[in-house]
Every structure is written in structure tokens, then in C-alpha cells.
C-alpha positions in Angstrom: 17.7 22.5 21.0 18.1 21.5 17.6 18.2 17.9 16.3 19.4 16.9 13.0 19.1 13.8 11.8 21.6 13.2 8.7 22.7 10.2 7.3 26.6 10.7 6.8 28.7 13.2 8.2 30.6 16.6 7.1 34.6 16.3 6.5 36.6 19.3 6.8 33.8 21.5 5.9 33.4 19.8 2.5 30.5 17.8 1.4 29.2 14.9 3.7 29.0 11.5 2.4 25.2 11.5 3.2 22.9 11.7 0.1 20.1 14.1 2.1 19.4 15.1 5.4 16.4 16.2 7.4 16.8 18.6 10.3 14.2 18.8 13.0 13.7 22.0 15.0 11.6 22.9 17.7 9.6 26.2 16.8 8.0 28.1 20.1 4.2 28.6 19.6 1.4 26.6 21.3 -0.1 25.8 17.8 0.0 22.1 16.8 1.7 22.9 13.5 4.7 21.4 11.6 6.4 24.0 9.1 8.2 22.3 6.4 10.9 24.1 5.2 12.0 23.2 1.7 15.6 24.1 2.0 17.2 22.8 -1.2 14.8 19.9 -1.9 11.6 21.0 -2.7 10.2 17.7 -4.0 11.2 16.0 -0.9 9.6 18.9 1.1 6.4 18.3 -0.9 6.2 14.7 -0.3 6.9 15.1 3.6 4.1 17.6 3.6 1.6 15.3 1.5 2.5 12.3 3.5 1.9 14.0 7.0 -1.6 15.7 5.9 -3.5 12.6 5.7 -2.3 11.7 9.1 -4.0 14.9 10.8 -0.8 16.9 11.0 -1.2 20.5 10.5 1.8 20.6 7.9 2.8 23.6 5.4 5.8 24.1 3.5 8.0 27.3 3.8 10.1 28.6 1.0 11.6 31.4 2.1 13.1 33.1 5.4 15.0 32.0 8.6 13.2 28.6 8.8 13.2 27.4 5.0 16.6 25.9 5.4 17.8 27.3 2.1 20.8 29.1 3.6 24.1 27.6 1.8 25.7 28.3 5.5 23.1 25.4 6.8 25.3 22.6 7.7 22.8 20.4 6.4 23.0 21.4 2.8 26.4 20.0 2.7 25.3 16.6 1.7 26.5 15.0 -1.1 23.7 16.5 -3.2 23.7 20.1 -1.4 19.9 19.4 -0.3 18.0 19.4 3.1 14.6 19.3 4.4 14.2 21.3 7.5 11.1 20.9 9.9 10.1 23.2 12.2 7.8 21.7 14.9 5.9 24.1 17.4 5.9 23.4 21.1 2.0 22.3 21.2 2.7 19.7 18.9 6.1 18.6 20.5 3.9 18.4 23.7 1.5 16.5 22.1 4.2 13.7 20.5 5.6 13.4 23.9 2.3 11.9 25.7 0.8 10.5 22.4 3.0 7.6 21.5 0.6 6.6 18.3 0.9 10.1 17.0 4.6 9.7 17.4 5.0 6.6 15.8 3.1 7.9 12.9 5.1 11.1 12.6 8.1 9.1 12.9 7.3 6.2 10.2 6.0 9.0 8.0 9.4 10.7 7.8 11.3 7.4 7.7 9.1 5.8 4.7 9.9 9.2 2.6 13.5 8.5 3.2 13.4 5.0 2.4 11.7 5.9 -1.1 14.7 8.2 -1.9 17.3 5.2 -2.2 
């Protein structure tokens, strides 16, 4: 199951009214790791990665391949600037986020802060 948090919406297959998007996907694997797909917004991907690392998250950027979010067919790349960051969270970390509310809050606040700094 994939959750896509996007500010705005896509109208008739055109560009969304939103400025940017962050897609959050689940990835198999027992490791507690987040893969930050650069999508088409390398700057935001770097900021997100940099904000997660000091909080103890094992986050690494990926710039190529299926998980990177770079495809023009990716619906999240249809924002007003045509950019997205795609987070792939391994099952091991998702399980930990479910039971550790402080860890979950730190993760969510980190992502939200990066979005707020865009405006």
C-alpha cells in the first residue's frame, strides 16, 4: 500500500495546483531504513535526508531506479513545478514507528518542517 501526501490535486491529467509532493511508500525488508528517492527534487531530498540522520534514522538517498521517483509517469511529478520526493520506508522501521510514538512524531515533524521551509 502506498500513501502519497500531496498538497493539491491533479486535474484532467495536467499539473497539480500543489507546489511539491512527498510520496511515502512501504518497502519490504527487516532493516530499519528509509530510502529517500530524489525524484525530481534533489535539494528537498537532501534536506530531508540531512534532517533525519541526526534523529537517529538510517536514511540514504537514491537517485536512480524504480524507487527513486524520477519517472515522468509518477503522478506526484505532476505538481506545479514537476517535482517530488519519494520515501521508501522498510518494514522493520514501519513496525518500530507503529509502537514508538516519540520516534513517529520525530519522523513526522522532520518531514513537515522541510515542507514548511519551502513556503
